[in-house]
C-alpha positions as CSV (number, residue, x, y, z in Angstrom):
1,M,1.2,-8.6,-13.6
2,S,-0.7,-11.6,-11.8
3,T,-0.1,-15.0,-13.2
4,P,-3.0,-17.8,-13.9
5,S,-1.7,-19.8,-11.5
6,S,-3.8,-19.3,-8.2
7,K,-0.7,-21.3,-6.4
8,R,1.9,-18.5,-6.8
9,F,2.0,-17.4,-3.0
10,E,0.5,-20.9,-1.5
11,G,2.2,-21.0,1.8
12,Q,3.1,-17.7,2.3
13,K,2.1,-15.6,5.2
14,V,0.7,-11.5,4.3
15,L,-0.2,-8.9,6.8
16,I,-2.0,-6.3,4.7
17,T,-2.5,-2.6,6.7
18,G,-5.6,-0.7,5.9
19,A,-7.3,-3.7,4.5
20,S,-11.1,-2.6,4.9
21,Q,-11.3,-1.3,1.6
22,G,-10.0,0.3,-2.0
23,I,-6.7,-0.7,-2.7
24,G,-6.0,-2.6,0.9
25,E,-9.0,-4.8,0.0
26,A,-7.8,-5.7,-3.2
27,A,-4.6,-6.3,-2.2
28,A,-5.8,-8.8,0.2
29,Q,-8.4,-10.6,-2.4
30,Y,-4.8,-10.9,-4.3
31,F,-3.0,-12.3,-2.5
32,A,-5.6,-14.9,-0.6
33,Q,-6.9,-15.6,-4.6
34,H,-3.6,-17.1,-5.1
35,G,-3.1,-19.3,-2.0
36,A,-1.4,-16.9,0.7
37,Q,-2.7,-16.5,4.1
38,V,-3.5,-13.1,5.1
39,A,-3.9,-10.9,8.1
40,I,-6.2,-7.5,7.4
41,N,-5.6,-4.6,9.7
42,G,-7.7,-1.6,9.9
43,R,-8.7,0.3,13.1
44,K,-12.3,-0.7,13.6
45,E,-12.9,-4.6,13.4
46,E,-16.5,-4.4,12.2
47,K,-15.1,-3.0,8.9
48,L,-12.9,-5.7,8.5
49,K,-15.3,-8.9,9.0
50,P,-16.9,-8.4,5.7
51,V,-13.6,-8.3,4.0
52,L,-12.6,-11.3,5.7
53,E,-15.6,-13.5,4.9
54,S,-15.3,-12.6,1.4
55,L,-11.6,-13.9,1.1
56,P,-11.0,-16.9,-0.7
57,K,-10.5,-20.4,1.6
58,I,-7.2,-21.6,1.8
59,S,-5.9,-25.2,2.4
60,S,-2.8,-24.0,4.7
61,G,-5.6,-22.0,7.3
62,N,-7.5,-19.3,8.1
63,H,-7.5,-15.6,7.5
64,V,-7.3,-13.2,10.0
65,I,-8.5,-9.7,11.8
66,V,-5.6,-7.9,13.3
67,A,-7.4,-4.7,14.0
68,G,-5.5,-2.0,15.4
69,D,-4.2,1.8,14.9
70,V,-0.5,1.4,13.1
71,S,0.4,5.1,13.9
72,Q,0.7,3.6,17.7
73,E,3.7,1.9,18.5
74,T,1.6,-0.3,21.6
75,S,-0.9,-0.9,18.8
76,I,1.9,-2.3,16.4
77,D,3.0,-4.9,19.1
78,S,-0.3,-6.3,19.1
79,I,-1.1,-6.3,15.2
80,F,2.4,-8.1,14.8
81,Q,2.3,-10.5,17.7
82,K,-1.4,-11.6,16.8
83,S,-0.7,-11.8,12.5
84,I,2.2,-13.7,13.2
85,E,1.1,-16.2,16.2
86,S,-2.5,-16.7,14.3
87,M,-0.6,-17.4,11.0
88,R,2.7,-19.2,12.4
89,G,5.1,-17.0,10.4
90,L,5.2,-13.4,8.2
91,D,7.1,-13.6,5.0
92,I,5.0,-10.2,3.4
93,L,4.3,-7.2,5.1
94,I,1.7,-4.4,2.6
95,C,1.9,-1.1,4.0
96,N,-1.2,0.2,2.8
97,A,-3.0,2.3,5.3
98,G,-3.1,5.9,5.0
99,Y,-4.9,8.7,4.4
100,Q,-5.5,12.6,3.6
101,I,-6.9,15.8,4.7
102,P,-7.6,19.0,2.4
103,S,-6.9,22.4,3.5
104,P,-5.1,25.0,2.1
105,S,-1.2,25.6,3.4
106,E,-1.7,28.8,5.2
107,Q,-4.8,27.3,7.0
108,I,-3.7,23.9,7.6
109,K,-4.0,23.0,11.7
110,L,-1.3,21.1,13.1
111,A,-3.1,18.4,14.4
112,D,-3.8,17.6,11.2
113,F,-0.3,17.7,9.7
114,E,0.6,15.6,12.4
115,G,-2.0,13.0,11.9
116,V,-1.8,12.5,8.6
117,M,2.3,12.3,9.0
118,A,1.6,9.9,11.9
119,V,-0.4,7.4,9.5
120,N,1.7,7.7,6.5
121,V,4.9,7.6,7.6
122,T,5.4,6.8,11.2
123,G,2.7,3.9,10.4
124,V,5.2,2.5,7.7
125,M,8.4,3.2,9.5
126,L,6.8,1.3,12.7
127,C,5.8,-2.0,10.5
128,C,9.2,-2.0,8.8
129,R,10.8,-2.1,12.1
130,A,8.4,-4.9,13.6
131,A,8.3,-6.8,10.4
132,L,12.7,-6.4,10.7
133,R,12.8,-7.6,13.7
134,Y,11.1,-11.2,13.4
135,W,12.6,-11.4,9.9
136,L,16.4,-10.9,11.4
137,E,15.6,-12.7,14.4
138,H,14.5,-15.9,12.2
139,G,16.8,-15.7,9.3
140,I,13.5,-14.9,6.8
141,K,14.0,-13.1,3.3
142,G,11.0,-11.2,3.9
143,R,9.1,-8.6,1.4
144,V,7.8,-4.9,2.4
145,V,5.9,-3.3,-0.3
146,V,4.6,0.0,0.5
147,N,1.4,2.1,-1.1
148,S,2.6,5.6,-2.0
149,S,1.1,7.9,-4.4
150,V,2.2,9.8,-7.3
151,H,2.4,12.6,-5.2
152,Q,6.1,11.4,-3.9
153,L,6.8,13.0,-7.3
154,I,4.1,15.2,-8.2
155,P,3.1,18.3,-5.6
156,K,-0.4,18.3,-4.5
157,P,-1.5,21.8,-3.5
158,H,-4.0,22.1,-0.8
159,Y,-2.6,18.5,0.6
160,L,0.7,19.3,2.2
161,G,0.7,16.8,4.6
162,Y,0.0,13.8,2.4
163,S,2.5,15.4,-0.1
164,A,5.2,15.3,2.5
165,S,4.3,11.9,3.8
166,K,4.5,10.5,0.5
167,G,8.3,11.9,-0.3
168,A,9.2,10.8,3.1
169,V,7.9,7.3,2.3
170,D,10.2,7.0,-0.6
171,N,13.1,7.9,1.2
172,I,12.4,5.1,3.9
173,V,11.6,2.3,1.6
174,R,15.1,3.5,-0.4
175,T,16.9,3.4,3.0
176,L,15.7,0.7,4.2
177,A,16.0,-1.6,0.9
178,L,19.9,-0.5,1.0
179,E,20.1,-0.9,4.8
180,Y,18.8,-4.9,4.6
181,A,19.6,-5.7,0.7
182,S,22.6,-8.3,1.8
183,R,20.3,-10.0,4.3
184,G,17.9,-10.7,1.4
185,I,15.5,-8.4,2.4
186,R,13.4,-6.2,0.0
187,F,11.6,-3.0,0.2
188,N,9.6,-1.4,-2.8
189,T,6.8,0.7,-3.6
190,V,3.8,1.2,-5.6
191,A,2.7,4.5,-6.6
192,P,-0.6,5.1,-7.5
193,G,-2.3,7.4,-9.9
194,A,-6.1,8.7,-9.6
195,I,-7.8,4.9,-8.5
196,V,-11.3,4.4,-8.2
197,T,-11.9,3.9,-4.1
198,P,-14.3,4.8,-1.6
199,I,-12.1,7.7,-0.7
200,N,-12.3,8.9,-4.1
201,D,-16.2,9.0,-4.4
202,S,-16.5,12.7,-4.5
203,W,-15.4,12.6,-8.0
204,V,-15.7,8.9,-9.0
205,K,-19.8,9.2,-8.7
206,D,-19.8,12.7,-10.3
207,P,-19.8,11.8,-14.0
208,K,-18.8,15.3,-14.9
209,Q,-15.8,15.4,-12.6
210,Y,-14.8,11.8,-13.6
211,E,-14.3,12.8,-16.9
212,A,-12.4,15.7,-15.8
213,V,-10.2,13.8,-13.7
214,A,-10.1,10.9,-16.8
215,S,-9.0,13.8,-19.2
216,H,-5.8,14.5,-17.3
217,I,-4.4,11.1,-17.5
218,P,-2.2,10.3,-20.8
219,M,-4.2,6.8,-20.7
220,K,-7.8,8.7,-20.8
221,R,-9.0,6.7,-17.5
222,P,-8.6,6.3,-14.0
223,G,-7.4,3.1,-12.5
224,E,-8.8,0.3,-10.5
225,S,-7.8,-1.1,-7.2
226,K,-7.3,-4.7,-8.6
227,E,-4.6,-3.1,-11.0
228,I,-2.6,-1.7,-7.9
229,A,-3.1,-5.0,-6.3
230,D,-1.6,-6.9,-8.9
231,A,1.6,-4.3,-9.1
232,M,1.9,-5.3,-5.4
233,G,2.2,-9.2,-6.0
234,F,4.8,-8.4,-8.6
235,L,6.5,-7.0,-6.0
236,A,6.0,-9.4,-3.8
237,S,6.7,-12.5,-5.4
238,E,10.1,-14.4,-7.0
239,E,9.3,-12.5,-10.4
240,S,11.0,-9.5,-8.7
241,S,13.5,-11.3,-6.4
242,Y,16.4,-9.0,-8.1
243,I,14.2,-5.2,-7.4
244,T,14.4,-3.3,-4.2
245,G,14.3,0.1,-3.3
246,Q,12.5,1.2,-6.7
247,T,8.8,2.5,-7.0
248,L,6.7,1.5,-9.8
249,Y,4.3,3.9,-11.0
250,V,0.7,2.5,-11.6
251,D,-0.6,5.8,-13.1
252,G,-2.1,5.6,-16.8
253,G,0.9,7.9,-17.7
254,L,0.7,10.6,-14.9
255,T,4.1,11.1,-14.3
256,L,4.9,11.5,-18.3
257,Y,3.8,15.2,-17.9
258,G,1.1,14.8,-20.2
259,D,0.2,18.4,-21.1
260,F,4.1,17.8,-23.4
261,E,1.4,15.2,-25.5
262,S,1.0,18.1,-27.6
263,N,4.6,19.5,-28.8
264,W,3.5,23.1,-27.6
265,S,6.9,24.6,-26.3
266,S,9.1,24.2,-29.1
């Protein structure tokens, strides 16, 4: 979905949460390569420094680290203030921060469930609210892309908090998209399937498990972080100017019910 031009987002200011690795890091690389000035967020500044150093230089300003916990309201204020002051503006918000904790549902700890919801749901709400306040005050037609999951649609046993959080994210995005469409502010969601990222090392680095995962995907391979970043770039660009409140599934066909590829049911 990316264009040949390296200036696609020239002059644009982009804040990316959860950018220390995986999809968030790939998104930072994507926007910087296309000319945007990028603020990268994560909880720990030391994990963001290698990412910052690897980003392509741009002529319009320096990229910046804005460390902080997106689930905390006071931290959000600091993240957005530093981002906007350092970049002298904000045009695009990429809500990528998120995590999951496995557990049989009858054994799930309340603290674990609430922790996942705090980052994956409250964090998205707080980031969107902060961006909206700035955009409405300054008359900016901003764009938000939230990284969700195929599990906003497909149940994920043993990951109740994660599934619940992604279902909530879908409705947050659709609600905000409707509420602010007339102001020219767009909200969309990317829903990845099985992606090669550090958080999936347990199966990525095990050849047997890797093949087992790939066998469930109609395209017979997991996706790459860059492929998700490309989708984020499309939804943040003017090429998608008439798209809001939608989910773009980037999943190799996982949501196509691959078991029905063979006509066993009739």
